[in-house]
N, CA, C and O of each residue as an XYZ file, in Angstrom:
304
protein
N      55.281    114.747     87.720
C      55.826    114.786     89.048
C      57.292    115.201     88.958
O      58.041    114.692     88.123
N      57.689    116.121     89.817
C      59.072    116.576     89.892
C      59.576    116.303     91.306
O      58.948    116.700     92.288
N      60.715    115.620     91.397
C      61.292    115.290     92.691
C      62.349    116.333     93.050
O      63.284    116.575     92.286
N      62.187    116.943     94.215
C      63.124    117.970     94.689
C      64.063    117.359     95.720
O      63.626    116.672     96.644
N      65.358    117.615     95.553
C      66.337    117.096     96.500
C      66.787    118.192     97.467
O      66.326    119.331     97.397
N      67.673    117.832     98.348
C      68.147    118.754     99.381
C      68.766    120.013     98.788
O      68.524    121.114     99.282
N      69.558    119.861     97.742
C      70.218    121.015     97.127
C      69.231    122.067     96.658
O      69.476    123.265     96.805
N      68.115    121.626     96.094
C      67.085    122.558     95.637
C      66.506    123.335     96.815
O      66.396    124.560     96.761
N      66.135    122.621     97.882
C      65.527    123.277     99.042
C      66.497    124.244     99.709
O      66.109    125.333    100.130
N      67.768    123.838     99.802
C      68.764    124.726    100.412
C      68.954    125.987     99.580
O      69.032    127.087    100.125
N      69.029    125.831     98.269
C      69.183    126.995     97.390
C      67.975    127.916     97.505
O      68.120    129.139     97.527
N      66.805    127.338     97.577
C      65.582    128.128     97.685
C      65.540    128.909     99.002
O      65.065    130.044     99.038
N      66.029    128.311    100.062
C      65.952    128.929    101.387
C      67.040    129.966    101.652
O      66.872    130.835    102.506
N      68.143    129.881    100.932
C      69.307    130.724    101.221
C      69.547    131.720    100.091
O      70.008    131.343     99.014
N      69.235    132.985    100.337
C      69.398    134.019     99.311
C      70.844    134.199     98.877
O      71.100    134.736     97.799
N      71.784    133.766     99.685
C      73.196    133.897     99.339
C      73.733    132.684     98.580
O      74.878    132.695     98.128
N      72.931    131.662     98.439
C      73.338    130.471     97.687
C      73.496    130.837     96.214
O      72.684    131.586     95.671
N      74.522    130.319     95.574
C      74.773    130.657     94.166
C      73.651    130.186     93.244
O      73.517    130.687     92.127
N      72.848    129.231     93.697
C      71.760    128.711     92.870
C      70.380    129.209     93.315
O      69.354    128.713     92.848
N      70.365    130.190     94.218
C      69.093    130.682     94.759
C      68.159    131.214     93.665
O      66.998    130.813     93.598
N      68.650    132.096     92.827
C      67.796    132.681     91.779
C      67.313    131.620     90.796
O      66.161    131.656     90.364
N      68.173    130.689     90.444
C      67.775    129.614     89.523
C      66.687    128.746     90.150
O      65.748    128.339     89.466
N      66.805    128.462     91.443
C      65.794    127.659     92.133
C      64.460    128.401     92.186
O      63.407    127.805     91.959
N      64.504    129.696     92.484
C      63.268    130.497     92.506
C      62.615    130.544     91.130
O      61.397    130.413     91.007
N      63.429    130.731     90.105
C      62.908    130.784     88.737
C      62.267    129.452     88.358
O      61.176    129.424     87.788
N      62.936    128.363     88.671
C      62.405    127.036     88.351
C      61.092    126.800     89.082
O      60.160    126.231     88.514
N      61.009    127.228     90.325
C      59.781    127.066     91.097
C      58.628    127.820     90.448
O      57.497    127.335     90.443
N      58.902    129.002     89.900
C      57.857    129.777     89.213
C      57.447    129.124     87.894
O      56.287    129.219     87.493
N      58.377    128.469     87.224
C      58.125    127.914     85.892
C      57.380    126.583     85.900
O      56.610    126.299     84.983
N      57.598    125.781     86.907
C      57.009    124.440     86.878
C      55.511    124.496     87.136
O      55.019    125.333     87.894
N      54.814    123.600     86.497
C      53.364    123.543     86.682
C      52.940    122.173     87.217
O      51.795    121.752     87.050
N      53.877    121.496     87.856
C      53.603    120.199     88.461
C      53.869    120.274     89.957
O      54.556    121.173     90.441
N      53.319    119.330     90.661
C      53.536    119.232     92.101
C      54.978    118.809     92.366
O      55.517    117.950     91.668
N      55.598    119.413     93.376
C      56.939    119.015     93.803
C      56.816    117.895     94.827
O      56.057    117.994     95.791
N      57.569    116.842     94.603
C      57.602    115.707     95.513
C      58.985    115.667     96.153
O      59.992    115.907     95.486
N      59.029    115.367     97.426
C      60.304    115.142     98.102
C      60.107    113.989     99.065
O      58.975    113.566     99.300
N      61.179    113.480     99.618
C      61.075    112.375    100.569
C      61.327    112.888    101.978
O      61.905    113.958    102.168
N      60.890    112.118    102.955
C      61.139    112.510    104.336
C      62.626    112.454    104.653
O      63.094    113.173    105.535
N      63.374    111.612    103.949
C      64.841    111.603    104.120
C      65.423    112.948    103.690
O      66.305    113.488    104.357
N      64.933    113.482    102.586
C      65.386    114.791    102.100
C      64.949    115.888    103.069
O      65.717    116.807    103.353
N      63.735    115.799    103.570
C      63.248    116.791    104.538
C      64.145    116.796    105.778
O      64.526    117.858    106.270
N      64.474    115.616    106.274
C      65.334    115.500    107.453
C      66.708    116.105    107.198
O      67.217    116.871    108.015
N      67.303    115.759    106.063
C      68.623    116.290    105.721
C      68.582    117.809    105.554
O      69.472    118.516    106.026
N      67.547    118.302    104.883
C      67.406    119.739    104.668
C      67.240    120.473    105.996
O      67.855    121.518    106.209
N      66.421    119.935    106.879
C      66.231    120.558    108.196
C      67.540    120.621    108.967
O      67.864    121.648    109.563
N      68.286    119.536    108.957
C      69.569    119.511    109.663
C      70.518    120.569    109.097
O      71.109    121.342    109.850
N      70.660    120.600    107.778
C      71.597    121.537    107.158
C      71.148    122.986    107.320
O      71.978    123.870    107.530
N      69.851    123.236    107.224
C      69.362    124.599    107.444
C      69.639    125.047    108.873
O      70.057    126.183    109.098
N      69.411    124.168    109.829
C      69.673    124.508    111.226
C      71.148    124.839    111.433
O      71.477    125.829    112.086
N      72.027    124.023    110.885
C      73.468    124.234    111.058
C      73.971    125.470    110.313
O      74.827    126.196    110.819
N      73.441    125.709    109.112
C      73.966    126.793    108.271
C      73.257    128.130    108.464
O      73.893    129.183    108.428
N      71.934    128.091    108.671
C      71.151    129.332    108.675
C      70.391    129.576    109.980
O      69.910    130.685    110.213
N      70.278    128.563    110.826
C      69.616    128.743    112.109
C      68.191    128.209    112.148
O      67.635    127.749    111.151
N      67.633    128.295    113.344
C      66.324    127.706    113.600
C      65.206    128.407    112.822
O      64.231    127.758    112.442
N      65.322    129.702    112.580
C      64.285    130.416    111.834
C      64.175    129.886    110.400
O      63.069    129.673    109.904
N      65.303    129.674    109.741
C      65.287    129.134    108.375
C      64.706    127.726    108.367
O      63.943    127.364    107.472
N      65.073    126.937    109.368
C      64.538    125.587    109.465
C      63.021    125.623    109.661
O      62.289    124.866    109.023
N      62.561    126.497    110.536
C      61.122    126.619    110.803
C      60.353    127.078    109.570
O      59.267    126.567    109.293
N      60.902    128.033    108.831
C      60.243    128.514    107.611
C      60.115    127.395    106.585
O      59.088    127.269    105.920
N      61.166    126.583    106.460
C      61.120    125.455    105.532
C      60.011    124.482    105.924
O      59.214    124.077    105.078
N      59.956    124.111    107.187
C      58.934    123.166    107.641
C      57.531    123.750    107.483
O      56.597    123.037    107.115
N      57.384    125.032    107.759
C      56.082    125.679    107.593
C      55.652    125.675    106.132
O      54.481    125.453    105.825
N      56.601    125.923    105.231
C      56.256    125.934    103.804
C      55.820    124.548    103.342
O      54.900    124.431    102.532
N      56.466    123.499    103.843
C      56.047    122.143    103.481
C      54.644    121.842    103.995
O      53.866    121.147    103.340
N      54.332    122.369    105.168
C      53.030    122.102    105.775
C      51.904    122.891    105.126
O      50.760    122.437    105.115
N      52.211    124.073    104.580
C      51.141    124.947    104.099
C      51.025    125.044    102.583
O      49.935    125.301    102.070
N      52.109    124.849    101.862
C      52.070    124.974    100.405
C      51.438    123.735     99.786
O      51.883    122.614    100.033
N      50.420    123.934     98.998
C      49.744    122.806     98.368
C      50.526    122.231     97.197
O      50.201    121.146     96.714
N      51.547    122.936     96.733
C      52.331    122.460     95.597
C      53.414    121.475     96.008
O      54.049    120.865     95.148
N      53.639    121.306     97.327
C      54.705    120.430     97.817
C      54.096    119.209     98.492
O      53.087    119.311     99.190
N      54.719    118.055     98.276
C      54.306    116.839     98.960
C      55.541    116.066     99.395
O      56.450    115.842     98.596
N      55.577    115.660    100.654
C      56.650    114.797    101.148
C      56.105    113.379    101.237
O      55.014    113.152    101.760
N      56.875    112.433    100.722
C      56.428    111.046    100.716
C      57.393    110.175    101.508
O      58.574    110.493    101.647
N      56.867    109.075    102.021
C      57.676    108.105    102.752
C      58.187    107.064    101.766
O      57.432    106.541    100.946
N      59.476    106.771    101.857
C      60.077    105.726    101.040
C      60.299    104.520    101.945
O      60.977    104.622    102.967
N      59.735    103.398    101.575
C      59.914    102.176    102.388
C      61.214    101.493    102.081
O      61.521    100.457    102.671
């Protein structure tokens, strides 16, 4: 299991991010499911909306909903 934080998702979503290529490469290399928390999803959505707009936010949410390699979990 690999836990992805907000920084990873932001880098993956933003081609101009200095860590974008590294995030894409890491995503191709891993052979485990990515786990994230709903707190991270919320933070990522907020930052994507503020920095890149509603389209970037929507693409992120769609990828979480459709990609079988990603799972968001609730932390109690």
